[in-house]
C-alpha positions as CSV (number, residue, x, y, z in Angstrom):
1,M,-0.9,-20.4,3.9
2,S,-1.9,-16.7,3.3
3,L,-0.5,-13.9,1.1
4,S,-0.1,-10.4,2.5
5,L,1.3,-7.1,1.1
6,Y,3.6,-4.6,2.9
7,V,4.0,-1.1,1.4
8,H,6.8,1.1,2.7
9,V,6.2,4.9,2.7
10,P,9.6,6.6,3.3
11,F,8.4,10.2,4.2
12,C,8.3,11.6,7.7
13,E,7.6,14.9,9.4
14,T,10.7,14.6,11.5
15,K,13.4,11.9,12.0
16,C,12.9,10.5,15.5
17,A,16.0,10.1,17.7
18,Y,15.5,6.3,18.0
19,C,14.6,5.5,14.4
20,D,16.9,3.5,12.0
21,F,14.2,2.8,9.4
22,A,14.7,3.8,5.8
23,S,12.8,7.0,6.1
24,W,13.5,10.7,5.7
25,A,12.2,14.1,6.7
26,G,12.2,17.1,4.4
27,R,11.7,15.2,1.2
28,S,8.0,15.7,0.7
29,G,8.8,17.4,-2.6
30,E,9.7,14.0,-4.0
31,E,6.2,12.6,-3.3
32,A,5.0,12.8,-6.9
33,A,8.0,10.9,-8.3
34,W,7.7,8.4,-5.5
35,L,4.0,7.8,-6.3
36,D,4.8,7.2,-10.0
37,R,7.3,4.5,-9.0
38,I,5.3,2.9,-6.3
39,E,2.3,2.6,-8.7
40,R,4.6,0.9,-11.1
41,E,6.0,-1.5,-8.5
42,L,2.5,-2.3,-7.2
43,G,1.5,-3.2,-10.8
44,L,4.3,-5.7,-11.0
45,R,3.6,-7.1,-7.5
46,G,-0.1,-7.5,-8.4
47,K,1.0,-9.8,-11.3
48,D,3.0,-11.9,-8.8
49,A,0.0,-12.3,-6.5
50,A,-1.3,-15.8,-7.2
51,E,-4.2,-15.5,-4.7
52,P,-6.3,-12.8,-3.0
53,L,-4.6,-10.8,-0.2
54,F,-5.1,-11.8,3.4
55,S,-3.8,-8.4,4.7
56,V,-2.3,-5.1,3.6
57,F,-0.1,-2.9,5.8
58,F,1.1,0.7,5.0
59,G,4.1,1.3,7.1
60,G,7.2,3.6,7.1
61,G,8.1,6.2,7.6
62,T,4.7,7.8,8.0
63,P,1.9,6.9,5.6
64,S,-0.2,9.7,7.0
65,A,2.5,12.2,6.0
66,L,1.4,11.8,2.4
67,S,-0.8,14.6,0.9
68,D,-4.5,13.9,0.6
69,P,-4.2,13.2,-3.2
70,G,-1.0,11.1,-2.6
71,L,-2.7,8.9,0.0
72,E,-5.7,8.5,-2.4
73,R,-3.4,7.5,-5.3
74,L,-1.6,4.9,-3.1
75,C,-4.8,3.4,-1.9
76,R,-6.3,3.3,-5.3
77,S,-3.2,1.6,-6.8
78,V,-3.4,-1.2,-4.2
79,A,-7.1,-1.7,-4.9
80,D,-6.6,-1.6,-8.7
81,N,-3.8,-4.2,-8.7
82,F,-4.8,-6.8,-6.2
83,R,-7.7,-9.1,-5.3
84,F,-8.8,-9.2,-1.6
85,Q,-10.0,-12.0,0.6
86,S,-13.4,-11.5,2.2
87,G,-12.8,-9.6,5.5
88,M,-9.3,-8.7,4.6
89,E,-7.4,-6.5,7.1
90,W,-5.9,-3.3,5.7
91,S,-3.8,-1.3,8.2
92,M,-2.2,2.1,8.0
93,E,0.3,3.6,10.4
94,A,-0.3,7.3,11.3
95,N,1.3,10.0,13.4
96,P,-0.9,12.4,15.4
97,V,0.5,15.5,13.7
98,S,-0.5,14.4,10.2
99,L,-3.6,12.3,10.8
100,T,-6.6,14.4,9.7
101,P,-10.3,13.7,9.3
102,A,-9.8,14.1,5.5
103,K,-7.0,11.5,5.4
104,L,-9.0,9.1,7.6
105,A,-12.0,9.4,5.3
106,I,-9.8,8.8,2.2
107,A,-8.2,5.8,3.7
108,R,-11.6,4.4,4.9
109,D,-13.3,5.0,1.6
110,H,-10.6,3.0,-0.3
111,G,-10.7,0.0,2.0
112,V,-8.4,0.8,5.0
113,N,-10.1,-0.7,8.0
114,R,-7.4,-0.4,10.7
115,V,-5.2,2.5,11.9
116,S,-2.1,2.3,14.1
117,V,-1.3,5.6,15.8
118,G,2.3,6.3,17.0
119,V,1.5,8.0,20.3
120,Q,4.8,6.7,22.1
121,S,4.1,8.8,25.2
122,F,2.0,11.6,26.7
123,E,5.0,13.1,28.5
124,P,6.0,16.4,26.9
125,D,9.7,16.2,27.8
126,L,9.9,12.6,26.5
127,L,8.2,13.5,23.2
128,R,10.7,16.3,22.7
129,R,13.7,14.1,23.7
130,M,12.5,11.5,21.1
131,G,12.2,14.2,18.4
132,R,8.5,13.4,17.9
133,A,6.7,15.9,15.6
134,H,3.6,15.9,17.8
135,D,2.8,17.0,21.4
136,A,0.5,15.4,23.9
137,D,-2.5,17.4,22.9
138,Q,-2.1,16.4,19.3
139,A,-1.9,12.7,20.5
140,R,-5.2,13.1,22.3
141,E,-6.8,14.7,19.3
142,A,-5.7,11.8,17.1
143,L,-7.0,9.3,19.5
144,D,-10.4,11.1,19.7
145,L,-10.4,11.0,15.9
146,V,-9.7,7.2,15.5
147,A,-11.8,6.2,18.5
148,G,-14.8,7.9,16.8
149,S,-14.1,6.7,13.3
150,G,-15.7,3.2,13.5
151,L,-12.4,1.7,12.3
152,R,-10.3,-0.8,14.2
153,W,-7.4,1.0,15.7
154,S,-4.2,0.6,17.8
155,A,-1.7,2.8,19.5
156,D,2.0,2.4,20.2
157,Q,4.0,3.3,23.3
158,I,7.7,3.1,24.0
159,F,9.3,2.3,27.4
160,A,12.9,2.4,28.8
161,L,13.4,5.9,27.2
162,P,16.2,8.1,28.5
163,G,15.2,9.5,31.9
164,Q,11.8,7.8,31.8
165,T,10.5,6.7,35.2
166,L,8.3,3.7,35.8
167,E,5.5,6.0,36.9
168,Q,5.7,8.0,33.7
169,F,5.4,4.9,31.5
170,L,2.5,3.5,33.5
171,S,0.8,6.9,33.5
172,S,0.9,7.0,29.7
173,L,-0.5,3.5,29.4
174,E,-3.3,4.4,31.9
175,A,-4.1,7.6,29.9
176,L,-4.3,5.6,26.7
177,L,-6.7,3.1,28.3
178,S,-9.2,6.0,28.8
179,W,-9.9,5.7,25.0
180,N,-10.8,2.0,25.4
181,P,-8.4,0.7,22.8
182,R,-8.7,-2.9,21.7
183,H,-5.1,-3.2,20.6
184,V,-1.9,-1.7,22.1
185,S,1.7,-2.2,21.2
186,F,4.6,-1.2,23.5
187,Y,8.3,-1.6,22.8
188,G,11.4,-1.3,24.9
189,L,13.9,1.2,23.5
190,T,16.8,-0.3,21.6
191,L,19.8,1.8,20.6
192,E,20.4,1.3,16.9
193,P,23.7,2.4,15.2
194,G,23.5,5.6,13.3
195,T,20.5,7.0,15.2
196,E,20.6,10.2,17.2
197,F,20.2,8.3,20.4
198,W,23.1,6.0,19.4
199,K,25.3,9.1,18.9
200,Q,24.3,10.5,22.2
201,H,25.1,7.2,23.9
202,E,28.5,7.1,22.2
203,A,29.2,10.6,23.4
204,G,28.3,9.7,26.9
205,T,25.2,12.0,27.1
206,L,22.6,9.2,27.1
207,S,22.3,6.2,29.5
208,E,20.2,3.1,28.9
209,A,17.6,2.1,31.5
210,D,19.0,-0.5,33.9
211,E,17.8,-4.1,33.6
212,D,15.7,-4.0,36.7
213,L,13.8,-0.8,35.6
214,Y,13.3,-2.3,32.1
215,A,11.9,-5.5,33.6
216,D,9.6,-3.6,35.9
217,M,8.3,-1.4,33.1
218,Y,7.6,-4.4,30.9
219,S,6.0,-6.6,33.6
220,R,3.9,-3.8,35.1
221,G,2.8,-2.7,31.7
222,V,1.7,-6.3,30.8
223,Q,-0.3,-6.5,34.0
224,L,-1.9,-3.1,33.5
225,L,-3.2,-4.0,30.1
226,S,-4.2,-7.5,31.2
227,D,-6.3,-6.1,34.0
228,A,-8.1,-4.0,31.3
229,G,-8.8,-7.1,29.2
230,I,-6.0,-6.5,26.7
231,R,-4.0,-9.6,26.6
232,R,-0.5,-10.3,25.4
233,Y,-0.6,-12.3,22.1
234,E,3.0,-11.4,21.2
235,V,5.9,-10.1,23.2
236,S,5.2,-6.5,22.4
237,N,1.6,-6.7,21.2
238,F,-1.6,-6.8,23.2
239,A,-5.3,-7.1,22.1
240,A,-8.8,-7.8,23.3
241,P,-9.8,-11.2,22.1
242,G,-10.5,-11.2,18.3
243,D,-8.7,-7.8,17.7
244,E,-5.2,-9.1,17.1
245,C,-3.4,-7.6,14.1
246,R,-3.7,-10.2,11.4
247,H,-0.9,-8.8,9.3
248,N,1.5,-9.1,12.2
249,E,0.4,-12.7,12.8
250,A,1.2,-13.5,9.2
251,Y,4.7,-12.2,9.8
252,W,5.1,-14.6,12.6
253,D,3.8,-17.6,10.7
254,T,6.6,-19.2,8.6
255,R,4.0,-20.7,6.3
256,S,2.7,-17.3,5.2
257,S,4.0,-15.2,2.4
258,W,4.1,-11.5,1.8
259,L,4.9,-9.2,-1.0
260,A,7.0,-6.1,-0.5
261,A,6.7,-2.7,-2.2
262,G,8.8,0.4,-1.6
263,N,12.4,1.1,-0.7
264,A,13.8,-1.3,2.0
265,A,10.6,-3.3,2.1
266,H,11.0,-6.9,3.0
267,G,9.3,-9.8,1.2
268,Y,9.0,-13.4,2.2
269,E,7.9,-16.8,1.0
270,P,8.7,-20.1,2.7
271,H,12.4,-20.8,2.4
272,L,13.2,-17.4,0.9
273,R,13.3,-13.8,2.0
274,W,14.4,-10.6,0.2
275,R,14.7,-6.9,0.6
276,N,14.2,-4.1,-1.9
277,P,17.0,-1.5,-2.4
278,R,17.2,0.6,0.8
279,G,18.1,4.1,-0.5
280,L,15.3,6.1,-2.1
281,N,17.4,6.9,-5.2
282,A,18.6,3.3,-5.5
283,W,15.0,2.0,-5.2
284,S,13.7,4.5,-7.8
285,A,16.4,3.4,-10.3
286,W,15.6,-0.2,-9.6
287,V,11.9,0.4,-10.3
288,D,12.7,2.3,-13.4
289,A,14.6,-0.8,-14.6
290,G,11.6,-2.9,-14.1
291,C,12.4,-4.3,-10.6
292,P,14.9,-6.9,-11.8
293,V,15.0,-9.9,-9.4
294,K,18.8,-10.2,-9.8
295,D,19.3,-6.9,-8.0
296,V,17.3,-7.8,-4.9
297,A,19.1,-8.8,-1.7
298,A,17.7,-12.3,-1.3
299,E,18.5,-15.1,1.2
300,E,17.6,-18.7,0.7
301,L,16.8,-20.2,4.1
302,G,18.4,-23.6,4.8
303,A,17.2,-26.1,7.3
304,D,19.2,-24.6,10.1
305,E,17.8,-21.1,9.5
306,R,14.3,-22.3,9.3
307,W,14.6,-24.4,12.4
308,T,15.9,-21.4,14.4
309,E,13.1,-19.1,13.0
310,E,10.5,-21.6,14.1
311,W,11.7,-21.2,17.7
312,F,12.2,-17.5,17.7
313,L,8.9,-16.7,16.0
314,G,6.9,-19.3,17.9
315,L,8.2,-18.3,21.3
316,R,7.5,-14.6,20.8
317,Q,3.8,-15.4,20.5
318,A,1.6,-16.3,23.4
319,Q,0.4,-19.5,21.7
320,G,4.0,-20.7,21.6
321,V,5.7,-23.4,19.5
322,D,3.6,-26.2,18.1
323,I,5.7,-29.3,18.8
324,S,3.7,-31.7,16.6
325,R,4.0,-29.3,13.7
326,L,7.7,-28.8,14.3
327,Q,8.3,-32.5,14.3
328,A,6.3,-32.9,11.1
329,D,8.2,-30.1,9.3
330,F,11.6,-31.2,10.7
331,P,11.5,-35.0,11.1
332,D,15.3,-35.3,11.4
333,R,15.6,-32.7,14.1
334,E,15.7,-33.5,17.8
335,I,13.5,-31.5,20.3
336,L,15.8,-30.7,23.2
337,R,13.5,-31.8,25.9
338,D,16.1,-31.7,28.6
339,R,16.6,-28.0,28.0
340,I,12.8,-27.4,27.9
341,A,12.5,-29.3,31.3
342,R,15.2,-27.1,32.9
343,R,13.3,-23.9,31.8
344,I,10.0,-25.4,33.0
345,A,11.7,-26.0,36.4
346,S,13.0,-22.4,36.5
347,G,9.5,-21.0,35.8
348,H,10.3,-19.7,32.3
349,L,8.4,-22.2,30.2
350,V,5.2,-24.2,30.3
351,V,4.1,-27.1,28.0
352,E,0.3,-27.2,27.4
353,D,-1.8,-28.9,24.7
354,G,1.3,-29.7,22.7
355,F,2.7,-26.1,22.7
356,V,5.8,-24.8,24.4
357,R,5.1,-21.3,25.8
358,L,7.0,-18.6,27.7
359,T,5.7,-17.7,31.1
360,G,6.6,-15.4,33.9
361,D,10.1,-13.9,33.6
362,G,10.6,-16.1,30.5
363,W,9.2,-13.3,28.4
364,L,12.2,-11.1,29.4
365,L,14.6,-13.9,28.4
366,L,13.0,-14.6,25.0
367,D,16.1,-14.4,22.9
368,A,18.3,-16.4,25.3
369,I,15.7,-19.2,25.6
370,A,15.1,-19.3,21.8
371,V,18.9,-19.7,21.3
372,E,18.9,-22.6,23.9
373,L,16.0,-24.5,22.4
374,S,17.0,-24.1,18.8
375,G,20.4,-25.7,19.7
C-alpha cells in the first residue's frame, strides 16, 4: 500500500466550455486568503500522514495560474508538512498561458519533478470553441519550455470536440509527437451538466460526435501513439515504458490511500472515500473551523461497491484484473467465467497470466463490460 497527496488549486485564467470542476476564473484576488487556508489544511493533513508520500499531485483548476510567490508558498507548505519516499513523484498541472520559466524553476527547486501541460489541441478554431486561454503558438512555447527543462512531462489532448474532424485530431497528436513526449493523455469529450457545452447542447447549437467518429478517433489515436513507442497503460493514458504517472496508478489501485487538500478534493483509504466541501467559501469556512471530520461528505464502501470498483478500475488499465488477488480479497464472490468467455469469443477480452484484460474494441465498451463482469 502507498500514500499519496492531492492538492486542488481552484483558480483558472478562463472557465473552459467543457469543464465542470470546482474552479473559477476572475478570483485571483482571493489567492492570499486561499494560501492561508491551504497551508493550514496541509498542516493538518501532514499530521494524518502515517508514512512518507509516494506521490503528490497539484491539480485544479490551474496550479500554474498562481503567482510566483503563491506557487512557492504552496510548494514549501507541502515540503514542510510531509515526509517523502525516495524517488517520490511530484506532479503539477499547467496551462500554456501561465507556465513561465520562473514558475517552472520555482516548482523544480521545491521538488516538483513532473509537469502535465493542458494543450488539448493545436487547432485555433477548436481552442476558441473550448474557451481555452491559450493559442497554438503559446502551446508550442510551453512544450519547448518543458521539453528543455529536464523534468518529466506530459501533455493532454481532447477528441470528439464539436466540429472536430478525425484529421484534425490526428494532426494535433502528430504535432505533439514532434516534441518526443514520453507521456500523453487524451480524453473523449463528455458533456457535463452545467457547463457551457452542456447549455449549447440543450439549446440545440452543439452536436456530439457520432459513435463511429468517436471510435475512429480513439482507435487511430491509440495506434498513432503506439507506433511512436507510447503505449496505452490506461484507457486514456499512454507512456513510454517506465514513464507512467505513478500518482494516477495509485488512484487505480484500491489498496492505495491518498490525502486530499483544497476545495472539492477527494480523499481515499481502503473501504472509505470522502470529499472536501466543494464551494470555495464553504471550504474556507470548514478550514477555519479546523476541518471537522463530521462535515466531510464521506462514503463507507461495502462489499458490493468494492467488488464493482475492482472490476472498473482493473479493466481500465492495460494490466487488467488480477483474478487471484480478486479471489483472495473476495473469497465469497463468484467470478462470472461464462460472461468472460463470451467476451473472449467476441474479441473484447483476453485472459493471460491470470489477468483479465480488455483488447480490441473492448476498450470502447469498457463501462458495459465492467458492469457485466461485476454482476
